C-alpha positions as MATLAB code, in Angstrom:
seq = 'MSISLLVVGHANTGKTSLIRTLLRKQDFGEVSDRAGTTRHVESVKIKIGQQSAITLTDTPGFEDSIGLWQIRHSDAFRSYQGADWLLPFCESSFAREEFEQEAKILKQLTKADIILYVIDIRQAPLGKYLDELALLASANKPIIPILNFSASTSAHMEAWRNVLAERHLHAVIKYDTVAFYFEDEKRLYQSIQSLMPEDYDTLAHLIQSREEAAQLRKTMASRQLAELMLKAASTRIECSSYPPADDESRAFEDNVRSLENRFIRQLLRLYEFQEEDLVATPLAIQNDRWQQDIFAKETLKEWGIESGTSALTGAAIGAGIDVMSAGLTLGTATTIGALLGATWKTGQHYKDTLKSKLTKRYFLCLDHATLTLLCLRGLSAIHHLHQRGHATQKAYELNAQTQNDDLIAHIKPYWKQAQQHPEWATQELSDSHPSLQKLQSHLEKTLEKNTN';
ca = [
      57.300   82.978  -17.641;
      54.732   82.563  -14.881;
      55.480   80.021  -12.345;
      53.479   76.550  -11.772;
      52.413   75.635   -8.687;
      49.871   72.730   -8.252;
      48.157   72.579   -5.490;
      47.588   69.154   -4.263;
      46.479   66.918   -1.387;
      44.216   64.279    0.524;
      40.325   65.597    0.117;
      39.115   68.131    2.111;
      42.809   69.298    2.933;
      42.219   72.846    2.320;
      43.767   73.316   -0.732;
      41.230   75.869   -2.459;
      41.250   77.502    1.233;
      45.042   77.984    0.607;
      44.485   79.450   -2.755;
      41.853   81.974   -1.634;
      43.926   83.268    0.845;
      46.803   83.315   -1.058;
      44.433   85.644   -3.618;
      43.265   87.482   -1.077;
      39.923   86.709   -2.483;
      36.758   84.737   -1.275;
      35.349   84.094   -5.149;
      37.591   81.499   -5.714;
      36.238   77.961   -6.141;
      34.123   76.687   -3.473;
      35.050   75.788    0.334;
      33.535   73.050    2.290;
      33.594   71.194    4.896;
      31.957   68.639    2.026;
      34.332   66.219    1.464;
      35.558   66.402   -2.221;
      33.893   69.885   -2.882;
      36.290   69.925   -5.873;
      36.149   68.114   -9.017;
      37.692   69.800  -11.021;
      40.859   71.435  -12.489;
      41.397   75.220  -12.118;
      43.776   77.429  -12.957;
      44.424   81.377  -11.509;
      47.302   83.329  -11.488;
      49.060   85.858   -8.795;
      50.379   89.333  -10.794;
      52.337   92.008   -9.985;
      50.697   94.684  -11.578;
      49.991   93.078  -15.417;
      52.642   90.624  -14.992;
      52.003   87.260  -13.974;
      54.047   85.792  -11.159;
      53.013   83.067  -10.730;
      50.177   80.108  -11.772;
      48.279   78.822   -9.028;
      46.088   75.050  -10.465;
      43.754   73.737   -8.164;
      43.151   70.183   -8.235;
      40.829   67.583   -6.662;
      41.565   65.329   -3.719;
      42.936   62.461   -3.586;
      40.203   59.295   -2.890;
      41.812   56.356   -2.578;
      45.782   56.726   -3.021;
      45.978   53.360   -1.798;
      44.771   51.735   -4.290;
      46.260   53.655   -6.707;
      49.364   52.523   -5.412;
      48.753   49.266   -5.542;
      47.524   49.951   -9.447;
      51.292   51.566   -9.830;
      52.363   48.161   -8.873;
      50.080   45.905  -10.878;
      51.083   44.302  -13.961;
      50.238   47.244  -16.300;
      52.721   49.764  -15.103;
      55.200   47.946  -13.038;
      57.868   48.367  -15.481;
      57.467   52.252  -15.317;
      60.711   54.226  -14.676;
      59.684   57.236  -12.589;
      57.730   59.581  -14.295;
      56.888   57.500  -16.922;
      54.322   55.327  -15.754;
      51.512   58.826  -16.211;
      50.691   59.261  -19.234;
      50.041   55.321  -19.962;
      48.055   54.909  -16.745;
      46.088   58.633  -17.691;
      45.456   56.794  -20.983;
      43.895   54.227  -19.338;
      40.258   52.824  -18.025;
      41.490   53.255  -14.627;
      41.715   56.635  -15.236;
      38.279   56.813  -16.631;
      36.272   54.417  -13.981;
      37.366   53.939  -10.540;
      40.220   56.272  -10.486;
      39.097   59.993  -12.411;
      39.213   62.229  -10.019;
      43.303   61.232   -9.013;
      44.007   61.074  -13.402;
      42.890   64.925  -13.008;
      45.800   65.440  -10.897;
      48.249   63.098  -12.623;
      47.502   64.785  -16.116;
      48.577   68.471  -14.296;
      52.296   66.989  -12.410;
      53.845   67.201  -15.312;
      53.328   70.709  -16.408;
      53.702   71.817  -13.164;
      57.250   73.255  -11.874;
      56.585   72.659   -8.364;
      53.798   70.909   -6.095;
      52.434   72.250   -3.023;
      51.027   69.382   -0.965;
      48.857   70.270    1.429;
      48.353   68.684    4.783;
      45.553   68.936    7.297;
      48.183   68.386   10.214;
      45.185   67.745   12.767;
      45.090   64.114   11.140;
      47.805   61.525   11.820;
      50.047   60.746    8.929;
      48.336   57.305    8.044;
      49.194   55.086    5.391;
      47.216   57.041    2.598;
      48.652   60.205    3.210;
      52.189   58.489    2.437;
      50.743   56.751   -0.927;
      49.842   60.170   -2.119;
      53.549   61.534   -1.468;
      55.199   58.247   -2.868;
      52.682   59.032   -6.519;
      53.728   62.427   -6.439;
      57.558   61.712   -5.756;
      57.551   59.664   -8.980;
      56.894   62.528  -11.388;
      60.196   63.947  -10.132;
      59.217   67.292   -9.340;
      60.156   69.500   -5.906;
      57.590   69.044   -3.285;
      56.785   71.771   -0.758;
      54.765   70.357    2.079;
      52.267   73.267    4.001;
      51.097   72.251    6.819;
      47.256   73.923    7.528;
      45.730   74.313   10.190;
      48.893   75.153   11.979;
      47.724   78.302   14.227;
      46.317   75.492   16.550;
      48.570   73.608   18.182;
      48.513   70.002   16.969;
      50.225   66.895   18.676;
      50.640   65.280   14.959;
      53.282   68.059   13.761;
      56.554   66.415   15.075;
      55.251   63.129   13.717;
      54.572   64.876   10.517;
      58.054   66.587   10.624;
      59.064   63.139   10.689;
      57.756   61.749    8.033;
      58.576   64.488    5.824;
      62.396   64.730    6.569;
      62.610   60.660    5.982;
      61.418   61.693    2.293;
      64.036   64.399    2.751;
      61.345   66.932    2.715;
      62.354   69.135    4.822;
      61.631   72.681    3.708;
      58.220   72.164    5.166;
      56.160   75.915    5.347;
      53.569   76.145    8.271;
      50.085   77.619    7.405;
      46.698   78.458    7.769;
      43.972   79.543    5.509;
      41.903   80.561    8.542;
      44.156   82.493   10.646;
      46.601   84.051    8.578;
      49.801   85.603    9.067;
      51.897   87.099    6.338;
      55.042   85.723    7.699;
      53.998   81.987    6.744;
      53.302   83.169    3.017;
      56.979   85.004    2.513;
      58.775   81.942    3.772;
      56.995   80.144    1.107;
      57.894   82.209   -1.469;
      61.055   82.764   -0.182;
      61.303   78.351   -0.683;
      59.978   78.611   -4.071;
      63.065   81.271   -4.596;
      65.008   78.615   -3.418;
      63.312   76.433   -6.371;
      63.736   78.549   -9.117;
      66.806   80.590   -8.790;
      66.266   82.064  -12.247;
      63.221   83.509  -10.442;
      64.383   84.963   -7.642;
      63.982   88.745   -8.282;
      60.761   88.032   -9.392;
      59.332   86.448   -6.618;
      61.139   89.758   -4.206;
      59.705   91.776   -6.305;
      56.328   89.687   -5.078;
      57.260   89.427   -1.958;
      58.011   93.464   -1.380;
      54.720   94.102   -3.203;
      52.505   92.130   -0.611;
      54.234   93.402    2.465;
      53.575   97.284    0.504;
      49.853   96.503    0.198;
      49.465   94.700    3.658;
      51.145   97.904    5.107;
      48.748  100.285    2.982;
      45.488   98.577    4.028;
      46.838   98.801    8.087;
      47.272  102.864    7.004;
      44.625  103.124    5.320;
      42.403  101.023    8.041;
      43.867  103.502   10.833;
      42.653  106.238    8.822;
      39.154  105.278    8.824;
      39.197  104.589   12.697;
      40.621  107.233   13.224;
      37.820  109.773   11.565;
      35.317  107.325   12.730;
      36.483  108.251   16.261;
      36.903  112.535   15.804;
      33.437  112.261   14.035;
      31.786  110.118   16.632;
      33.205  112.351   19.152;
      32.050  115.658   17.382;
      28.666  114.611   16.713;
      25.672  116.059   19.603;
      22.248  116.878   18.969;
      20.055  119.053   20.867;
      17.614  118.093   23.345;
      14.716  119.753   25.686;
      15.722  118.417   28.647;
      18.764  116.617   30.418;
      18.329  114.000   30.985;
      17.028  113.357   27.514;
      13.286  112.233   26.323;
      13.364  108.201   24.986;
      13.030  108.896   21.397;
      16.128  111.926   21.435;
      18.094  108.794   23.017;
      17.373  106.906   20.646;
      18.334  109.869   17.429;
      21.692  110.357   19.374;
      22.142  106.485   19.782;
      21.017  105.815   15.974;
      23.457  108.471   14.630;
      26.331  106.830   16.233;
      25.547  103.281   15.648;
      25.479  104.318   11.604;
      28.857  106.273   11.912;
      30.273  102.505   13.443;
      28.741  100.819   10.461;
      29.569  102.703    7.721;
      33.551  102.257    8.986;
      32.798   98.571    9.126;
      31.688   98.413    5.565;
      34.557  100.596    4.224;
      36.961   98.178    6.488;
      35.026   94.716    4.955;
      35.625   96.649    1.244;
      39.437   97.596    1.887;
      39.963   93.368    3.512;
      37.964   92.472    0.514;
      35.343   90.504    2.643;
      31.946   90.279    2.990;
      29.293   91.894    5.528;
      28.827   88.680    6.490;
      32.292   87.671    7.848;
      32.098   90.343   10.657;
      28.758   90.470   12.791;
      29.341   93.568   14.925;
      27.115   93.751   18.507;
      24.866   96.687   18.955;
      27.316   99.132   20.427;
      26.148  100.040   23.729;
      25.996  103.896   23.971;
      25.928  105.776   27.022;
      25.484  109.640   26.103;
      26.401  112.805   27.985;
      25.349  116.673   28.338;
      27.986  118.345   26.267;
      29.258  121.676   27.243;
      32.128  124.498   25.721;
      35.027  123.682   27.287;
      35.679  127.539   27.938;
      39.273  127.197   29.867;
      40.869  124.472   27.438;
      44.444  126.301   26.199;
      42.982  125.883   22.320;
      39.601  127.598   23.085;
      41.018  130.565   24.863;
      43.804  130.835   21.503;
      40.213  131.071   19.590;
      39.194  134.001   21.302;
      42.912  135.464   20.841;
      44.590  134.964   24.605;
      47.338  133.006   25.148;
      46.887  131.402   28.359;
      50.570  131.405   29.558;
      49.568  135.012   30.176;
      48.481  135.030   33.850;
      46.424  137.970   33.678;
      45.213  137.287   30.252;
      43.886  133.692   31.814;
      42.398  134.952   35.143;
      40.310  137.544   32.258;
      39.295  134.321   30.411;
      38.419  132.782   33.340;
      36.529  135.419   34.857;
      34.505  135.524   31.761;
      33.702  131.753   31.733;
      31.754  132.597   34.580;
      29.755  135.499   33.043;
      28.940  132.864   30.034;
      27.869  130.498   31.958;
      25.787  132.444   34.776;
      21.892  131.750   34.253;
      21.670  135.625   33.623;
      23.143  136.013   30.580;
      21.818  137.837   27.602;
      23.307  138.339   24.585;
      24.197  141.907   25.039;
      26.495  140.405   28.201;
      28.300  137.899   25.165;
      28.854  140.884   23.086;
      30.346  142.947   25.728;
      32.625  139.978   27.401;
      34.004  139.244   23.444;
      34.671  143.042   23.727;
      36.600  142.761   27.241;
      38.787  139.494   25.380;
      39.831  141.369   22.811;
      37.765  138.740   20.177;
      34.797  139.978   18.211;
      31.160  138.663   18.201;
      31.896  136.083   14.997;
      34.816  134.834   17.326;
      32.097  134.600   19.760;
      29.885  132.693   17.419;
      31.751  130.075   18.141;
      30.253  129.793   21.111;
      26.481  130.451   20.243;
      25.371  126.422   21.394;
      26.667  127.331   24.622;
      25.073  130.511   24.692;
      22.217  129.354   22.726;
      21.789  126.389   25.967;
      21.576  128.655   29.032;
      19.419  131.338   27.349;
      16.735  128.750   26.700;
      17.470  125.940   29.001;
      17.927  122.982   26.072;
      20.588  121.105   26.337;
      22.920  118.967   23.950;
      23.604  115.121   24.191;
      27.556  113.620   22.945;
      29.251  110.732   23.472;
      30.793  110.163   26.810;
      34.314  108.886   27.482;
      33.119  105.315   28.426;
      31.804  104.992   24.910;
      34.181  106.191   22.769;
      36.600  104.186   24.505;
      34.345  100.588   23.526;
      33.921  102.275   20.091;
      37.430  102.761   19.666;
      39.060   99.433   21.100;
      35.747   97.769   18.987;
      37.600   99.364   15.526;
      41.152   98.150   16.610;
      40.013   94.650   17.430;
      37.678   94.536   13.847;
      40.908   95.657   11.912;
      43.233   93.577   13.798;
      40.816   90.292   13.224;
      40.705   91.430    9.517;
      44.361   92.161    8.966;
      44.850   88.624   10.229;
      41.634   86.525    8.561;
      41.967   84.057    5.689;
      39.912   84.233    2.981;
      38.213   80.873    3.133;
      37.532   80.924    6.660;
      33.662   80.773    6.925;
      32.792   81.423   10.809;
      31.990   85.229   11.149;
      33.465   87.595   13.509;
      31.505   88.648   16.576;
      32.706   91.880   16.522;
      32.078   93.047   20.868;
      33.133   94.376   24.129;
      36.925   94.433   24.194;
      39.914   94.246   26.793;
      41.022   97.750   28.213;
      43.950   99.940   26.461;
      45.009  102.166   29.139;
      47.935  103.409   27.938;
      46.319  104.339   23.717;
      43.325  106.021   25.288;
      45.560  108.231   27.726;
      47.223  109.060   24.576;
      44.116  109.941   22.277;
      41.631  111.650   25.207;
      42.639  115.187   24.264;
      41.921  114.708   20.646;
      38.258  113.504   21.708;
      37.769  116.761   24.121;
      38.918  118.449   20.722;
      36.294  117.035   18.398;
      33.658  117.653   21.540;
      34.445  121.443   20.988;
      34.084  121.146   17.215;
      30.462  119.790   16.549;
      31.535  121.313   12.440;
      33.477  118.222   12.138;
      31.067  115.227   12.514;
      30.008  116.841    8.954;
      32.362  117.951    7.266;
      34.885  115.667    5.084;
      37.950  115.450    7.089;
      40.930  116.171    5.294;
      44.387  113.662    5.087;
      46.424  116.928    6.494;
      43.749  117.429    9.454;
      46.211  117.798   11.999;
      43.997  116.212   14.880;
      43.234  113.601   12.577;
      46.959  112.404   11.344;
      48.225  112.635   15.241;
      45.270  110.065   16.237;
      45.640  107.965   13.145;
      49.640  107.940   14.258;
      48.507  106.853   17.548;
      46.406  103.795   15.746;
      49.074  102.704   13.611;
      51.388  102.501   16.156;
      49.292  100.325   18.293;
      48.081   98.365   15.435;
      52.060   97.512   14.857;
      52.640   96.161   18.382;
      49.261   93.810   18.310;
      50.296   92.564   14.878;
      53.664   92.364   14.789;
];
């Protein structure tokens, strides 16, 4: 049996926004700064697999709670006790005329297990809000106050807490439908558990599934960013001179920006947001001249050389100097391969270096400053979307971000490695790819620090 939660509050306090954030969906109801946006009752379910755990019912906002409270104590309804006045009122002319919107709320009170009363804590606890609480209390149903927009400091927080405590409403939940934090949602479910002990296990399962889903999203986002970094670092194009011609620079920059745009689209789909929710300022790109790193440990291994042997290391360095010399011929390259105990097939890994020297052509790649910026922008996008409420109306602008020297120091070696593997730019990198796994691990650890 699904737990029925009735979401109520004054007009424009964020009731529909709360439901969107709980659902992780932007397409429920209508959200606007205009008062009285919701004009009808609408229900939706939160499921665990195929099982319905919670039914959320959205309602119009109270518009004249002071007038409604006066009608409640008029001669027509004064004699009724507790919730007994609700049905007669909903059948009266008042419900069909000036209190039509309020009647839609009152009709749902008897059907709900728990009432979620949404409060905009940017507003002081005025008399109209106190009348709303009194009207809801007459239904004899548990009430959980939701202090919305709590991510920012409010001068009215303490006043609201006092008002609610005076009405024996101590299980207050701080929430924010714009700056979302899962721990706030978890506390909401835990409060419901205390009021619905027979459904404790169902709610515990819901909390667990929500936590696992959030962690999975973070893991997948880290994987997407790791792939972006390796592909960007391994991307290069051939040009006729260095510095390159303008059209060559533009072609290279367009290629890199398309990689970032693809990453952003993947990220938005993962977190179920729209393209207009995140606006990326154009990535500032600086190119660099690519060269084969002949002396890298990994490179030497590919030539069949263990760099720990000093004699062979010296031979490799000497060969490296020969490879980079201006008078190199393909025949000389074959000789070098034989000298190092490597085949020409192995030496083909370095054909771009040879080609560059022999034909006086060059290769563009990203410099480390641009790779750093690309990484920090990606982390910023993940961090924002992980804590973005699905009712947020303002687009997030992705631009230059603050430095993270510790992270960059750890992941730079993977960029250097990727620059020696241009084939990674076009390959489908598997989840078992060693560099991808290690880079993803560093990114995940950084995100954990930022989001906890």
